[in-house]
C-alpha positions in Angstrom: -6.7 -25.9 4.1 -4.0 -28.3 2.8 -2.8 -28.5 6.4 -6.2 -29.3 7.9 -7.3 -31.9 5.3 -3.8 -33.5 5.4 -4.2 -34.2 9.1 -7.9 -35.2 8.7 -7.2 -37.7 5.9 -4.2 -39.3 7.6 -5.5 -39.1 11.2 -5.9 -42.9 11.7 -2.4 -44.0 10.4 -0.8 -41.0 12.0 -2.2 -41.9 15.4 -1.3 -45.6 15.0 2.3 -44.8 13.9 3.0 -42.1 16.4 1.5 -43.7 19.5 1.1 -47.4 18.6 -2.6 -47.4 19.3 -4.9 -50.1 17.7 -6.8 -49.4 14.5 -10.0 -49.4 16.6 -8.7 -46.6 18.8 -7.4 -44.7 15.8 -10.9 -45.1 14.2 -12.5 -43.6 17.3 -10.0 -40.8 17.1 -11.1 -40.0 13.6 -14.7 -39.9 14.8 -13.7 -37.5 17.5 -12.0 -35.3 14.9 -15.3 -35.2 13.0 -17.1 -33.9 16.0 -14.4 -31.1 16.4 -14.9 -30.3 12.7 -18.6 -29.9 13.1 -18.3 -27.9 16.3 -15.7 -25.6 14.7 -18.2 -24.7 12.0 -20.5 -23.3 14.6 -18.1 -21.8 17.1 -15.4 -20.3 14.9 -17.9 -18.8 12.4 -19.9 -17.3 15.3 -16.7 -15.9 16.7 -16.0 -14.3 13.4 -19.1 -12.2 13.7 -17.4 -10.4 16.6 -13.7 -10.4 15.5 -14.3 -10.0 11.8 -13.5 -12.6 9.2 -9.9 -11.4 8.5 -9.2 -11.5 12.3 -10.6 -15.0 12.7 -8.4 -16.2 9.8 -5.4 -14.6 11.5 -6.3 -16.7 14.6 -6.6 -19.8 12.4 -3.2 -19.3 11.0 -1.3 -18.2 14.2 -3.0 -20.7 16.5 -2.8 -23.4 13.9 0.9 -22.9 13.4 1.5 -23.1 17.2 -0.6 -26.2 17.5 1.1 -28.0 14.6 4.5 -27.1 16.1 3.4 -28.8 19.4 2.5 -32.1 17.8 6.0 -33.4 17.8 6.1 -32.6 21.6 3.0 -34.7 22.1 4.7 -37.6 20.3 8.0 -37.1 22.2 6.3 -37.2 25.6 3.9 -40.0 24.5 0.7 -38.1 25.3 -2.2 -39.3 23.2 -4.4 -36.9 25.1 -2.3 -33.9 24.1 -2.2 -35.1 20.5 -5.9 -35.5 20.4 -6.5 -32.1 21.9 -4.1 -30.4 19.5 -5.4 -32.0 16.4 -9.0 -31.5 17.6 -8.6 -27.8 17.8 -6.7 -27.8 14.4 -9.6 -29.7 12.8 -12.1 -27.4 14.5 -10.4 -24.5 12.7 -10.6 -26.4 9.4 -14.3 -26.7 9.9 -14.5 -23.1 11.0 -12.6 -21.9 7.9 -15.1 -23.8 5.7 -18.1 -22.2 7.4 -16.6 -18.7 7.5 -15.3 -18.4 4.0 -18.7 -17.3 2.4 -19.0 -14.4 4.8 -15.3 -13.4 4.3 -15.9 -13.4 0.5 -18.9 -11.2 1.0 -16.8 -8.8 3.2 -14.1 -8.6 0.4 -16.2 -8.6 -2.8 -19.8 -7.6 -1.9 -22.8 -9.8 -2.3 -23.4 -10.0 -6.0 -20.5 -12.2 -7.1 -20.1 -14.3 -3.9 -21.6 -17.4 -5.5 -19.2 -17.4 -8.4 -16.2 -16.5 -6.3 -17.1 -19.2 -3.7 -17.2 -21.7 -6.5 -13.6 -20.9 -7.3 -12.6 -21.1 -3.7 -14.3 -24.6 -3.4 -12.4 -25.7 -6.5 -9.1 -24.6 -4.8 -10.3 -26.4 -1.6 -10.8 -29.5 -3.7 -7.2 -29.2 -4.9 -6.1 -28.9 -1.3 -8.1 -32.1 -0.5 -6.0 -33.9 -3.0 -2.6 -32.3 -2.2 -2.8 -32.3 1.6 -3.2 -36.1 2.2 -0.6 -36.9 -0.6 1.9 -34.5 1.0 1.5 -36.0 4.4 1.7 -39.5 3.1 4.7 -38.8 0.8 6.7 -36.9 3.5 6.1 -39.5 6.2 7.1 -42.3 3.8 10.2 -40.4 2.8 11.1 -39.9 6.4 10.7 -43.7 7.2 12.7 -44.6 4.0 15.6 -42.5 5.3 15.7 -44.1 8.7 13.4 -42.0 10.8 11.6 -44.2 13.3 7.9 -44.8 12.4 6.9 -43.0 15.6 8.7 -39.8 14.5 8.0 -39.9 10.8 5.2 -37.2 10.9 7.2 -34.7 13.0 8.9 -33.0 10.0 5.6 -33.1 8.1 3.7 -31.2 10.8 6.4 -28.6 11.0 6.1 -28.1 7.2 2.4 -27.7 7.7 3.1 -25.0 10.3 5.3 -23.2 7.8 2.4 -23.4 5.2 0.2 -21.7 7.8 2.7 -18.9 8.2 2.5 -18.4 4.5 -1.3 -18.3 4.8 -1.0 -15.7 7.5 1.1 -13.4 5.3 -1.2 -13.8 2.4 -4.3 -13.2 4.6 -2.7 -10.0 5.9 -2.1 -8.8 2.3 -5.7 -9.3 1.2 -7.6 -6.0 0.8 -11.4 -5.7 0.1 -12.5 -4.5 -3.2 -13.4 -0.8 -2.9 -17.2 -0.3 -2.6 -17.2 1.8 -5.8 -16.5 -1.4 -7.7 -19.4 -3.4 -6.1 -22.3 -4.1 -8.4 -25.5 -2.4 -7.2 -28.8 -4.0 -7.7 -31.2 -1.9 -9.8 -33.8 0.0 -7.9 -37.4 -0.9 -8.8 
């Protein structure tokens, strides 16, 4: 989630720096990303009903890693359209992840403790909301301070985000559901 929120929070300056668009166009781009975020909540969470939650998270991580790795290409060839498409799908998966996590938690832990566990996940999500934008801002500023042109200052950052997604994939693959025998059963009337 650090990767998704990092892009979402820095979308306007990122678009302006990478492609030289006006603040008005960059603001419109942020609005477009909001629409992708909303659509992702419906589409990806619905898809998870067919693929399973663990499977859809694998898609988020693998596809997200590939899309992040393609962002420098969009900058190199000067394609704002490709950049908007890549980041739009990335942000749709961010929204999808947010919408899918309660069902994934239920799959892993049963229904009784989902509320408490979800609260902890939202706390971690909040930490990512602080860390992601700071990481993107710091890394791009560091790149510029060391002579990287403004248009290319985010390229290393998005590749680091791709690496973070690889780590997320590995961790997702290691997650195992709590055995049913440990699930709390509601008392029968």
